[in-house]
C-alpha positions in Angstrom: 0.0 0.0 0.0 1.4 3.4 -1.0 2.1 6.1 1.5 0.4 9.1 -0.3 1.8 11.5 2.3 5.3 11.1 0.8 4.1 12.1 -2.7 4.7 15.5 -4.1 1.8 17.7 -5.3 2.5 16.8 -8.9 2.1 13.1 -8.3 -1.0 13.6 -6.1 -2.7 15.8 -8.6 -2.2 13.2 -11.4 -3.6 10.4 -9.2 -6.5 12.5 -7.9 -7.4 13.7 -11.4 -7.6 10.0 -12.4 -10.1 9.5 -9.6 -7.8 7.9 -7.0 -9.8 8.5 -3.7 -6.7 8.1 -1.5 -4.9 10.8 -3.4 -7.9 13.1 -3.2 -8.0 12.5 0.6 -4.3 13.4 0.8 -4.8 16.6 -1.1 -7.7 17.5 1.1 -5.9 16.6 4.3 -2.8 18.5 3.2 -4.6 21.7 2.4 -7.9 21.9 4.2 -6.6 23.8 7.2 -4.8 26.4 5.2 -7.6 26.9 2.7 -10.1 27.2 5.6 -8.0 30.0 7.0 -8.0 31.8 3.6 -11.8 31.4 3.4 -12.1 32.7 7.0 -10.5 36.0 5.9 -13.6 36.7 3.8 -16.5 34.8 5.5 -17.0 35.3 9.2 -19.8 32.8 9.8 -18.5 29.3 10.5 -21.4 27.5 8.9 -21.2 29.6 5.7 -17.5 29.1 5.7 -17.9 25.3 5.8 -20.4 25.4 3.0 -18.1 27.6 0.8 -15.1 25.4 1.6 -17.1 22.3 0.6 -18.0 24.0 -2.7 -14.4 24.9 -3.2 -13.2 21.3 -2.8 -15.9 20.1 -5.2 -14.6 22.7 -7.7 -11.0 21.7 -7.0 -11.5 18.0 -7.5 -13.7 18.4 -10.6 -11.1 20.8 -12.1 -7.9 18.9 -11.3 -7.7 17.5 -14.8 -7.2 21.1 -16.1 -4.6 22.1 -13.5 -1.1 22.4 -14.8 1.7 21.8 -12.3 4.2 24.6 -12.5 6.5 23.8 -9.6 6.4 23.8 -5.9 3.6 26.0 -4.6 1.6 26.1 -7.8 -1.2 23.8 -6.5 -1.6 25.8 -3.3 -1.7 29.1 -5.3 -4.3 27.6 -7.7 -6.5 26.4 -4.8 -6.2 29.7 -3.0 -7.5 31.5 -6.2 -10.5 29.1 -6.2 -11.2 29.7 -2.5 -11.0 33.5 -2.9 -13.2 33.5 -6.0 -15.8 31.2 -4.3 -15.7 33.3 -1.2 -16.3 36.5 -3.2 -19.0 34.8 -5.2 -20.8 33.8 -2.0 -20.5 37.3 -0.5 -21.8 39.0 -3.6 -24.7 36.6 -3.6 -25.6 36.7 0.1 -24.1 39.6 1.9 -25.3 43.1 1.9 -22.3 45.4 1.7 -21.9 48.9 0.6 -18.8 50.4 -1.0 -18.2 53.9 -0.1 -17.2 56.3 -2.9 -13.9 58.0 -2.7 -13.9 61.0 -0.4 -11.1 63.6 -0.9 -11.1 64.2 2.9 -9.4 60.8 3.5 -5.8 61.0 4.6 -3.4 60.2 1.8 -1.6 57.7 3.9 -3.8 55.9 6.4 -2.4 55.0 9.7 -0.9 51.5 9.5 -2.1 49.2 12.3 0.9 48.0 14.4 0.0 44.5 15.3 3.2 43.5 17.0 2.5 41.7 20.3 -1.2 41.0 19.4 -2.1 37.3 19.1 -2.8 36.2 15.5 -6.3 35.0 16.4 -7.1 38.5 17.8 -5.8 40.2 14.7 -7.9 37.7 12.5 -11.0 38.5 14.6 -10.4 42.2 14.1 -10.2 41.7 10.3 -13.3 39.5 10.3 -15.2 42.2 12.3 -14.6 44.8 9.5 -17.7 45.6 7.4 -17.8 43.2 4.4 -16.8 45.8 1.8 -13.8 46.9 3.8 -12.9 43.3 4.6 -13.0 42.2 0.9 -10.8 45.0 -0.3 -8.4 44.7 2.6 -7.9 41.0 2.1 -7.5 41.2 -1.6 -5.0 44.0 -1.3 -3.0 42.8 1.7 -3.2 39.0 1.4 -4.1 38.6 -2.3 -1.5 41.2 -3.4 -4.0 42.7 -5.8 -3.8 46.2 -7.2 -6.7 48.6 -6.8 -7.3 48.2 -10.6 -7.5 44.4 -10.2 -9.8 44.7 -7.1 -12.0 47.2 -8.9 -12.4 44.8 -11.8 -13.1 41.8 -9.5 -15.7 43.6 -7.4 -17.1 45.8 -10.2 -16.3 49.0 -8.4 -14.2 52.0 -9.2 -10.5 52.1 -8.3 -11.0 55.1 -6.1 -13.7 53.1 -4.2 -11.2 50.3 -3.7 -8.6 52.8 -2.4 -11.1 54.4 0.0 -12.3 51.0 1.3 -8.7 50.0 2.0 -8.0 53.4 3.7 -11.0 53.1 5.9 -10.2 49.4 6.7 -6.7 50.3 7.8 -8.0 53.3 9.9 -10.6 51.1 11.6 -8.0 48.4 12.3 -5.5 50.9 13.6 -8.2 52.2 16.0 -9.1 48.6 17.2 -5.4 47.8 17.6 -4.9 50.9 19.8 -8.0 50.0 21.9 -6.7 46.4 22.3 -3.3 47.5 23.3 -4.7 50.1 25.8 -6.9 47.4 27.5 -4.1 44.7 27.4 -1.0 46.7 28.2 -0.2 44.7 31.4 -0.8 41.3 29.8 
């Protein structure tokens, strides 16, 4: 019996695309935790997140035959794109979010939140508590490394709206970080 855990992504993808259930399980086990964290950046409700992640894995496994391995990390990057796209699709379909038009009164350079010394789970909760529009733009810009032009196209908004959402998200996060640090300075 093969030890699928020793296989590289290229071999696992080939086997899973051919319908090998053990290879599919290994792909799932190897990436479910990471992809769940990516999904959680966009979707705060645990039940919704599980539903979206399930849909993501259905899409991943039905599309593996079209995936082209391009070296270490390419499978993970491809799966992340699927998770982000499915998360955004879900939010567009179910969430009510408003994008705020650009306001010239916004500071040119928003205050950057200083998260040093704050536990990762607390920072994640702060991000999840952002209004949906802010959260989507923040995640796409910070974690997805997308430009405002790319974000605007993905979300069907103006580039200036993307920039203002990011600015407001950073300002709100900076405020929450300051509040957290003020209440936990002796921890």
